[in-house]
C-alpha positions as YAML, in Angstrom:
chain: A
units: angstrom
residues:
- id: 1
  name: UNK
  ca: [-9.34, 44.16, -22.52]
- id: 2
  name: UNK
  ca: [-8.57, 41.64, -19.80]
- id: 3
  name: UNK
  ca: [-11.61, 40.10, -17.76]
- id: 4
  name: UNK
  ca: [-12.58, 43.12, -15.62]
- id: 5
  name: UNK
  ca: [-12.16, 42.59, -11.96]
- id: 6
  name: UNK
  ca: [-14.73, 45.14, -10.77]
- id: 7
  name: UNK
  ca: [-18.32, 44.47, -10.11]
- id: 8
  name: UNK
  ca: [-20.70, 42.67, -12.63]
- id: 9
  name: UNK
  ca: [-22.57, 44.82, -14.93]
- id: 10
  name: UNK
  ca: [-25.72, 43.41, -13.71]
- id: 11
  name: UNK
  ca: [-25.06, 45.09, -10.28]
- id: 12
  name: UNK
  ca: [-24.88, 48.40, -11.81]
- id: 13
  name: UNK
  ca: [-27.91, 50.58, -11.41]
- id: 14
  name: UNK
  ca: [-30.41, 49.90, -14.43]
- id: 15
  name: UNK
  ca: [-31.47, 53.23, -14.73]
- id: 16
  name: UNK
  ca: [-28.12, 55.05, -15.67]
- id: 17
  name: UNK
  ca: [-27.90, 56.73, -19.07]
- id: 18
  name: UNK
  ca: [-25.70, 54.87, -21.36]
- id: 19
  name: UNK
  ca: [-22.07, 55.81, -21.79]
- id: 20
  name: UNK
  ca: [-21.50, 57.47, -25.23]
- id: 21
  name: UNK
  ca: [-18.19, 56.43, -26.63]
- id: 22
  name: UNK
  ca: [-15.76, 58.08, -29.12]
- id: 23
  name: UNK
  ca: [-17.24, 58.73, -32.61]
- id: 24
  name: UNK
  ca: [-16.49, 55.87, -34.92]
- id: 25
  name: UNK
  ca: [-15.33, 58.52, -37.38]
- id: 26
  name: UNK
  ca: [-12.39, 59.37, -34.69]
- id: 27
  name: UNK
  ca: [-11.23, 55.71, -34.70]
- id: 28
  name: UNK
  ca: [-8.18, 55.15, -36.98]
- id: 29
  name: UNK
  ca: [-6.70, 51.67, -38.19]
- id: 30
  name: UNK
  ca: [-3.20, 51.80, -39.00]
- id: 31
  name: UNK
  ca: [-2.80, 50.21, -42.18]
- id: 32
  name: UNK
  ca: [-0.12, 51.95, -43.76]
- id: 33
  name: UNK
  ca: [3.09, 53.93, -43.18]
- id: 34
  name: UNK
  ca: [1.53, 57.08, -43.53]
- id: 35
  name: UNK
  ca: [-0.92, 56.00, -40.90]
- id: 36
  name: UNK
  ca: [1.93, 54.91, -38.49]
- id: 37
  name: UNK
  ca: [3.62, 58.23, -38.83]
- id: 38
  name: UNK
  ca: [0.52, 60.11, -37.99]
- id: 39
  name: UNK
  ca: [-0.20, 57.92, -35.00]
- id: 40
  name: UNK
  ca: [3.46, 58.05, -33.70]
- id: 41
  name: UNK
  ca: [3.24, 61.89, -33.96]
- id: 42
  name: UNK
  ca: [0.07, 62.22, -32.34]
- id: 43
  name: UNK
  ca: [0.83, 59.72, -29.41]
- id: 44
  name: UNK
  ca: [4.30, 61.05, -28.62]
- id: 45
  name: UNK
  ca: [2.73, 64.58, -28.50]
- id: 46
  name: UNK
  ca: [0.73, 63.40, -25.58]
- id: 47
  name: UNK
  ca: [1.37, 63.54, -21.93]
- id: 48
  name: UNK
  ca: [-1.00, 60.66, -21.47]
- id: 49
  name: UNK
  ca: [-2.67, 58.07, -23.60]
- id: 50
  name: UNK
  ca: [-5.26, 55.26, -23.05]
- id: 51
  name: UNK
  ca: [-4.03, 51.72, -23.39]
- id: 52
  name: UNK
  ca: [-5.63, 48.28, -23.97]
- id: 53
  name: UNK
  ca: [-5.17, 45.06, -26.04]
- id: 54
  name: UNK
  ca: [-7.63, 42.50, -27.20]
- id: 55
  name: UNK
  ca: [-6.93, 38.77, -27.99]
- id: 56
  name: UNK
  ca: [-8.68, 35.90, -29.90]
- id: 57
  name: UNK
  ca: [-10.31, 33.90, -27.29]
- id: 58
  name: UNK
  ca: [-8.97, 30.44, -26.27]
- id: 59
  name: UNK
  ca: [-11.46, 27.73, -25.61]
- id: 60
  name: UNK
  ca: [-9.68, 24.50, -25.87]
- id: 61
  name: UNK
  ca: [-8.05, 23.13, -22.48]
- id: 62
  name: UNK
  ca: [-4.43, 24.06, -22.25]
- id: 63
  name: UNK
  ca: [-4.61, 26.15, -25.41]
- id: 64
  name: UNK
  ca: [-2.18, 29.17, -25.26]
- id: 65
  name: UNK
  ca: [-3.04, 32.49, -26.48]
- id: 66
  name: UNK
  ca: [-1.34, 33.88, -29.38]
- id: 67
  name: UNK
  ca: [-2.39, 37.57, -28.61]
- id: 68
  name: UNK
  ca: [-2.60, 40.27, -28.49]
- id: 69
  name: UNK
  ca: [-4.05, 40.42, -31.84]
- id: 70
  name: UNK
  ca: [-5.31, 44.15, -31.59]
- id: 71
  name: UNK
  ca: [-3.46, 46.91, -29.54]
- id: 72
  name: UNK
  ca: [-5.47, 50.29, -28.91]
- id: 73
  name: UNK
  ca: [-3.85, 53.53, -28.01]
- id: 74
  name: UNK
  ca: [-6.00, 56.62, -27.58]
- id: 75
  name: UNK
  ca: [-5.47, 60.42, -26.99]
- id: 76
  name: UNK
  ca: [-8.65, 62.42, -26.35]
- id: 77
  name: UNK
  ca: [-9.29, 63.19, -29.91]
- id: 78
  name: UNK
  ca: [-8.19, 59.85, -31.58]
- id: 79
  name: UNK
  ca: [-8.31, 56.20, -30.91]
- id: 80
  name: UNK
  ca: [-5.54, 54.31, -32.88]
- id: 81
  name: UNK
  ca: [-5.93, 50.55, -33.52]
- id: 82
  name: UNK
  ca: [-3.17, 48.43, -34.57]
- id: 83
  name: UNK
  ca: [-3.82, 44.81, -35.87]
- id: 84
  name: UNK
  ca: [-1.22, 42.44, -35.13]
- id: 85
  name: UNK
  ca: [-2.53, 38.86, -36.25]
- id: 86
  name: UNK
  ca: [-0.24, 39.00, -39.40]
- id: 87
  name: UNK
  ca: [3.49, 39.31, -39.87]
- id: 88
  name: UNK
  ca: [2.95, 42.53, -41.95]
- id: 89
  name: UNK
  ca: [0.50, 43.99, -39.70]
- id: 90
  name: UNK
  ca: [2.80, 43.16, -36.71]
- id: 91
  name: UNK
  ca: [5.83, 44.71, -38.53]
- id: 92
  name: UNK
  ca: [3.83, 47.98, -38.99]
- id: 93
  name: UNK
  ca: [2.56, 48.06, -35.55]
- id: 94
  name: UNK
  ca: [5.76, 47.67, -33.92]
- id: 95
  name: UNK
  ca: [7.08, 50.81, -35.62]
- id: 96
  name: UNK
  ca: [4.68, 52.78, -33.47]
- id: 97
  name: UNK
  ca: [4.06, 50.65, -30.60]
- id: 98
  name: UNK
  ca: [7.72, 50.12, -29.31]
- id: 99
  name: UNK
  ca: [8.78, 54.01, -29.20]
- id: 100
  name: UNK
  ca: [5.53, 54.97, -27.66]
- id: 101
  name: UNK
  ca: [4.96, 52.32, -25.00]
- id: 102
  name: UNK
  ca: [8.54, 52.41, -24.07]
- id: 103
  name: UNK
  ca: [8.87, 56.19, -23.82]
- id: 104
  name: UNK
  ca: [8.92, 57.21, -20.26]
- id: 105
  name: UNK
  ca: [7.51, 60.75, -20.96]
- id: 106
  name: UNK
  ca: [4.10, 59.25, -21.97]
- id: 107
  name: UNK
  ca: [1.96, 57.84, -19.38]
- id: 108
  name: UNK
  ca: [0.02, 54.78, -20.26]
- id: 109
  name: UNK
  ca: [-3.40, 54.35, -18.45]
- id: 110
  name: UNK
  ca: [-5.93, 51.39, -18.52]
- id: 111
  name: UNK
  ca: [-7.81, 48.86, -16.61]
- id: 112
  name: UNK
  ca: [-6.43, 45.36, -15.66]
- id: 113
  name: UNK
  ca: [-3.39, 45.80, -17.64]
- id: 114
  name: UNK
  ca: [-1.22, 42.84, -16.04]
- id: 115
  name: UNK
  ca: [-1.65, 40.37, -19.03]
- id: 116
  name: UNK
  ca: [-1.38, 43.15, -21.56]
- id: 117
  name: UNK
  ca: [1.91, 44.06, -20.49]
- id: 118
  name: UNK
  ca: [3.08, 40.35, -20.15]
- id: 119
  name: UNK
  ca: [1.81, 39.57, -23.73]
- id: 120
  name: UNK
  ca: [3.42, 42.60, -25.33]
- id: 121
  name: UNK
  ca: [6.83, 41.74, -23.70]
- id: 122
  name: UNK
  ca: [6.52, 38.21, -24.63]
- id: 123
  name: UNK
  ca: [5.24, 38.75, -28.19]
- id: 124
  name: UNK
  ca: [7.12, 41.90, -29.41]
- id: 125
  name: UNK
  ca: [9.71, 42.35, -26.81]
- id: 126
  name: UNK
  ca: [8.20, 45.72, -25.81]
- id: 127
  name: UNK
  ca: [9.06, 46.68, -22.26]
- id: 128
  name: UNK
  ca: [6.37, 49.38, -21.38]
- id: 129
  name: UNK
  ca: [7.28, 52.13, -19.17]
- id: 130
  name: UNK
  ca: [5.54, 54.67, -17.12]
- id: 131
  name: UNK
  ca: [2.29, 52.61, -16.66]
- id: 132
  name: UNK
  ca: [-0.68, 53.33, -14.60]
- id: 133
  name: UNK
  ca: [-3.30, 50.58, -14.00]
- id: 134
  name: UNK
  ca: [-6.39, 52.42, -12.85]
- id: 135
  name: UNK
  ca: [-7.81, 49.16, -11.29]
- id: 136
  name: UNK
  ca: [-5.92, 49.82, -8.43]
- id: 137
  name: UNK
  ca: [-5.01, 53.46, -8.66]
- id: 138
  name: UNK
  ca: [-8.75, 54.41, -8.21]
- id: 139
  name: UNK
  ca: [-9.66, 52.32, -5.16]
- id: 140
  name: UNK
  ca: [-10.86, 54.07, -2.39]
- id: 141
  name: UNK
  ca: [-9.52, 53.71, 0.90]
- id: 142
  name: UNK
  ca: [-11.13, 50.56, 2.40]
- id: 143
  name: UNK
  ca: [-11.90, 48.89, -0.89]
- id: 144
  name: UNK
  ca: [-10.18, 45.82, -1.45]
- id: 145
  name: UNK
  ca: [-11.14, 44.65, -4.89]
- id: 146
  name: UNK
  ca: [-9.70, 46.28, -8.10]
- id: 147
  name: UNK
  ca: [-11.96, 48.61, -9.72]
- id: 148
  name: UNK
  ca: [-13.48, 47.91, -13.13]
- id: 149
  name: UNK
  ca: [-13.91, 50.12, -16.13]
- id: 150
  name: UNK
  ca: [-17.74, 49.91, -15.78]
- id: 151
  name: UNK
  ca: [-17.59, 50.78, -12.16]
- id: 152
  name: UNK
  ca: [-15.52, 53.61, -12.96]
- id: 153
  name: UNK
  ca: [-17.61, 55.00, -15.52]
- id: 154
  name: UNK
  ca: [-20.63, 54.98, -13.19]
- id: 155
  name: UNK
  ca: [-18.41, 56.75, -10.34]
- id: 156
  name: UNK
  ca: [-16.85, 59.49, -12.59]
- id: 157
  name: UNK
  ca: [-19.64, 60.21, -15.20]
- id: 158
  name: UNK
  ca: [-22.78, 58.59, -13.86]
- id: 159
  name: UNK
  ca: [-23.15, 56.49, -17.00]
- id: 160
  name: UNK
  ca: [-23.49, 52.93, -17.57]
- id: 161
  name: UNK
  ca: [-20.83, 51.26, -19.86]
- id: 162
  name: UNK
  ca: [-22.10, 48.50, -21.74]
- id: 163
  name: UNK
  ca: [-19.94, 45.28, -21.91]
- id: 164
  name: UNK
  ca: [-21.32, 42.85, -24.43]
- id: 165
  name: UNK
  ca: [-20.00, 39.37, -23.97]
- id: 166
  name: UNK
  ca: [-20.79, 38.66, -27.49]
- id: 167
  name: UNK
  ca: [-18.28, 41.38, -28.58]
- id: 168
  name: UNK
  ca: [-15.56, 40.53, -26.10]
- id: 169
  name: UNK
  ca: [-15.38, 36.98, -27.19]
- id: 170
  name: UNK
  ca: [-15.32, 37.48, -30.92]
- id: 171
  name: UNK
  ca: [-12.38, 36.85, -33.02]
- id: 172
  name: UNK
  ca: [-9.98, 39.80, -32.88]
- id: 173
  name: UNK
  ca: [-7.59, 38.21, -35.38]
- id: 174
  name: UNK
  ca: [-9.90, 38.62, -38.10]
- id: 175
  name: UNK
  ca: [-8.47, 40.75, -41.10]
- id: 176
  name: UNK
  ca: [-11.65, 42.79, -40.94]
- id: 177
  name: UNK
  ca: [-13.06, 43.95, -37.88]
- id: 178
  name: UNK
  ca: [-16.83, 44.80, -37.68]
- id: 179
  name: UNK
  ca: [-17.95, 48.51, -36.44]
- id: 180
  name: UNK
  ca: [-19.15, 47.05, -33.24]
- id: 181
  name: UNK
  ca: [-15.72, 45.54, -32.54]
- id: 182
  name: UNK
  ca: [-13.98, 48.74, -33.41]
- id: 183
  name: UNK
  ca: [-16.21, 50.83, -31.39]
- id: 184
  name: UNK
  ca: [-15.94, 48.33, -28.42]
- id: 185
  name: UNK
  ca: [-11.98, 48.29, -28.72]
- id: 186
  name: UNK
  ca: [-11.54, 52.05, -29.20]
- id: 187
  name: UNK
  ca: [-13.90, 52.85, -26.15]
- id: 188
  name: UNK
  ca: [-11.75, 50.53, -23.95]
- id: 189
  name: UNK
  ca: [-8.74, 52.70, -24.21]
- id: 190
  name: UNK
  ca: [-10.31, 55.90, -24.91]
- id: 191
  name: UNK
  ca: [-12.80, 55.62, -21.71]
- id: 192
  name: UNK
  ca: [-9.64, 54.77, -19.54]
- id: 193
  name: UNK
  ca: [-8.22, 58.01, -20.58]
- id: 194
  name: UNK
  ca: [-11.02, 60.24, -20.02]
- id: 195
  name: UNK
  ca: [-11.40, 58.64, -16.62]
- id: 196
  name: UNK
  ca: [-8.16, 59.50, -15.86]
- id: 197
  name: UNK
  ca: [-8.43, 63.09, -16.82]
- id: 198
  name: UNK
  ca: [-11.56, 63.45, -14.75]
- id: 199
  name: UNK
  ca: [-9.81, 61.88, -11.69]
- id: 200
  name: UNK
  ca: [-6.82, 64.08, -12.14]
- id: 201
  name: UNK
  ca: [-9.01, 67.18, -12.50]
- id: 202
  name: UNK
  ca: [-11.10, 66.40, -9.59]
- id: 203
  name: UNK
  ca: [-8.64, 64.78, -6.96]
- id: 204
  name: UNK
  ca: [-10.37, 62.76, -3.92]
- id: 205
  name: UNK
  ca: [-10.15, 64.57, -0.78]
...
């Protein structure tokens, strides 16, 4: 997920209960053609999906990111993760990402999606259609700053979404990701979809 434009985590009430993310058993890494077929069928059957990407951080001045290295798409039941750091992984991922992300019938929702959209277009030639950036869509009247995922989780669920900088800045291009990386990445996409569903079910006055 791109750097969040919402309020800093330290400014959230400290007594909020923690946000419980998607069960790790429901996080699927797409590693085979069979995985890809299952992901494609699941995602295209949904009217809306959560969407986010992760990229290996850059530290040197002038260094250009080669990301995204991980793309996350989520239904309410499953988070599908696509590793794109290798040619083989990229080729497999595109067989799902291109038809899903370019499908106008499937709404893609997430937070701070500007860089994600640009990088997917630049790296894979994928032109996303039917995208809703919740950072601006959820702003209340009079609010000037984009809303971040942490603030949205607090607003809609009364919970505290943990955002560890140690995980955010890890190497997302590694061939084997840790359980903490998988959980973090899956929650970014899955939480966005849950927030969208809650928002649509309880529209503001």
